[in-house]
N, C-alpha and C positions, 0 to 999 in steps of 0.2 A: 366632769370632763366628757366631751362628745365621744360617743362610742367609737367613731371612726378614728378620732385622734388617739384615743386610748389604744386602739388596735395598732396604729402606726407606731406609737411609743413602745408598745410591747414587742412589736416586730423588730424595732431598732435595738432594743435592749437584748433581745434574744440573739440578734446578729452580733452584737458586741460581745456577748458571752462566748458565742461560737468562735469568734475571731480574736479573743483576748490574747494579748501578747504573753509569752512565757516570762515569768520573773526569774531573774538571775542576779545574785549579789557577788560582787568582786571585792575582795579585801586587798588593799594595797600594802606594800611593805613599809611605806613611809608616808609622810604628809603630802598633801596636794602640791605637786610641783611638776616641772617638765619631764622628770624621770618617768612619769606615767602619762605623758601627753597623748599617746595613741588612743588610750581608752576614753579620755575626755573629748578628744576630737571625734571619735566614733559616736559618742553620746550627743555632742553638740550638732554634728553634721547629719544626724538622723540615720547613721549606718546601722545602729542597733534597731531602730524602729523599722527600717527596711527589712531587717532579718527577723521581724516579729518577736522582738525581745524587749522586755522592760528591765533595763539594767540599773542596778543601784551600785554606786561606787563608794566604798567606805574607806576614808583615809586611814593611814596608820599613824604611828607616833612612838615616842620613846617608851611608853608603857603598854604598847600593843604588840603582841607576838602573833604574827599571821598564822603560824602553825596551830597555836592554841585556839584562835578564832575559828578556823575551819574544823578543828577537832570537836569544838563545842557546837557545831551546826550554825555558826554565825555567818558563814559565807559558803557559796557553792564553788568558787574558784578563788585562789589566792596567788598573789605575786610573791615569789620567794627566791632567794639565792639557793642554788643547788646544794652547797655544803650543808646548810641548815635543814633542807628538805631531806637529804639522804641520812643525816644524823637522826632526824626525827623518825624516818622510816625504820631505821635499824632498832630504834627504841619502841617500835610497835605502832606508829601512826602511818597507815598505808597510803602515803602520798605518791601520786604519779604525775610526772611531767607530761602535759598534753601539747605544749607548744613552747617555743623558745624565741621570742621576739628579739632578744639581745644576743648578738653574735660574739661581741668582744666585751672584755672586762674593763670597767672604768676605775678599778681600785688601785691605789698606789700608796707608798709611803713618801711623805714630803719631809725633807730634813733641812736644817739650817747648815749652810756651808761652813759657818764659823765653828762648827763642832768638829771639823776635820774629817767628816764622812765624805768619801769620794766613791765608794762602792759598797756593796753588801758585806765585803770582807771587813769593813770597818765598824760593823754593828756591835761587835763584842764590847761589853762594858758600857754600852749606851742605854739610855732610857727611851723606850719607844711607846708611843701612845697607840692603844688598840681598842677598837670597838668590841663589845661583847654582844650578848643576846643572839648568838648564832653567827655574828659577823667575824668572830675571832678565828673561825676554823681555817680559812685560807692562810692567815698569818701564822698560826701555829704549825701548819704543814710546811710553810716556807722556812721557818726557823729550824724545824727538824731536819730539813734537807740541807740547811747550811751547817748543821751540827752544833747549833747554839741552844743552850738551855734557856728557859724563860723564867728563871727564878733568881736572876742577878748574877753576881760573881763574874766569872769570865764570859758568861752568856750575856743575855740582855735582861734589863729590868723592864717589866711590862707595867705600864701605867694604864689603868682602866680609864679609857677616854670617854668622856661624855660626847654627845653628838654636836660637838663644836670643836674649834681649833685653839681654844684658850691655852692648852699646855705648851704649844710652840711659841705663842705670842708672849707668854709669861716666862718662857725658858725653863719650864718644869720638865719638858721632854726635849730630846734632841731631834726626834722625828714624830710625826703624827700620821694617823690614817686619814687619807683624803680620797675623794672621788674626783675624777678628771672634770666632772661637770658641776661640782658643788663646793666642797670644803677647800679645795686648792684655791679657788677664787675668793673664798672668805679670807684666806691668809693675805692674798694680794690686796684685797679691799681694805685690810686692816693696816696697810702701809708697808708691808714687806715686799721688796721688789723680786721679780723672777730670778734676777742674778744672784740674789742672796739665798736661793733655795736650790737643792738638788732633789730630783724626784726619781723614784724607782717604781715603774709600772709593773704590776704583777704579770701582765701580758708579756712584757719584754723579758721578765726573769724566768719565764717558762713555768710559772706556778699559778697562772690564772685559772680560776674556776668559774663556771657558768653563773651568771647573775640574772635576776629578773625574768625567770621562767614562769609559766602558768601551770598551777598544780591543782589537782582535785583528789578527793578520796577515791580509792580504787573501786568501791562498790558502784559508783556512778557509771563506770564503764561497762557494767553488765546490764544496764537498763537502756533499752533502745531509745526511749524518749529522751533520756538525759544525754545520750550520745548525740542525738540530733540537735538538741539545744546547744550543747557545747560546740558542735561543728559550726553552727550559725554564729555563735559568739566569737570563736577564733577567726572565722572569715571576716566578720565585721571589724574585729579589733585590728587585724593586720591591714585592712583597708584604712583604718584610722592611723596606724603607724606609718604607712607609706605616704599618706597625705601629710602627716606631720613632718616627715623627712623633706618632702618637696616644698612645704610651706611653713618653715620653722617659726617665723615671726608670728604668723597667724595662729599657729599651734600654741605658742607661748601665751598669746593674748587670751586664747580660749581657757588655758589652765588658770590664768589669773581670774577669769570670771567665776570659776568654780572654787577658788580659794576663799573659804568663808572666814578664815582667820585674819585676812588682810595683811598677813606677814610678808608675803612675797612682793618683789618689785619687778617692774617691767625689764629693767636692765639685767637683773640676775636671771630671770626666767628665760629671756631671749638668748642670753649667753649659754645657759644650761641646755636649752633645746638644741643649739648648734653643736654642743659636745655630745648630747644624747644621740643625735642623728648619726654620728660617727660609729656609735656602738650598735645601732640597729641596722645600719645600712647593709651589712653582709648577710642578713637573715630574711628569708621569706616566711618565717614562722615555724618551720620544721626543725626539730632538733637534729643537729649533725652528730651522728654516733661517735665520730672521732673526738669531738669536743667533750662529749659525755665521758668517753674512756679516759681522756686526759684529766678530767675533773676527778674521776674515781681514783685514778693512779696517784694523783696529788694528795687526795685525802687519806689514802691507804699508807702513804709514805711517812707517817708520823712516828716511826721508830717504836718505842715502847708505849707511846700514847697517841695512836692514830685517831683521826676524827671518826672513821668507821673501821670496823675490824675485819670485814669481809666484803667482797664485791656484791653489790645489791642485785636482786633479781626482780624484774617486773617494775622497775622504777621509772620507766618512760614508755611512751607508746606513740606510734605514728598514725594510729587509727583516726584520730581527730583531724590532724593536719592533712592526711591523704585525702580525706573527704572535703575538707574546707578549702584546700588550695587548688584542687583539680576540677 
């Protein structure tokens, strides 16, 4: 190699090392779908590149617990629901909420009208499908507030629901857990009409808890370089979310490009993105302390078996969003 060329290559490599983007791994709560569109949009549109970040997005799935992944060092940031995060924190995993892209809850119970259910007062004696792996906490809190035991009898019978809606289609359950943006539409697509269902949104029942926040381990917040990296990540991610809200069809199409399973369809993802936009629309990324307090109050109200036993301390911070959004 000509010495001048060699010198140029060496200089280019040195510049590349000096300007190398910071690596950051994000663990999703579930599989690649429009629920996480903001992050995929930020990746595809170059928002992370502009923030000097090399972001790896790791999909979740039925056998992946985000809290375990981040505890084991498999991710820098994880998307998690606050009930699971606070429960994990109380058990010793120092998770901290650094941003809250989702303002509203999409969780609800969908019930067949032919079961005679017209309000939550009719749940007694019924079989209700419930997701576990940390997703059961809001449900258990709600049942406790209704004064209903979850072991059958005069209370409710809990059916451990897989991540599908088969129990309501097969009439194994009177109601199943659904999200406004996903499983509800699976029921409809299976041939059940909206008129045959009655839905109870956690948000409307006053028992909604925060979903899809961004969490890190506490020690990252005492490292100035990590704080800087997280600030750039949150700023770019929120840019992605707001772009997704404004361009839902394009965002859904971007998600489909990153779905390596090929399991998602354009119809489902575009519909999902439309519903997701309703949940993120009220947030600029900063956690609303009132929403946090409502979530904690709901989780503490579990009677003899609350989700958490005491109000957490240090479970969230505005340090990242104050820097990222101003």
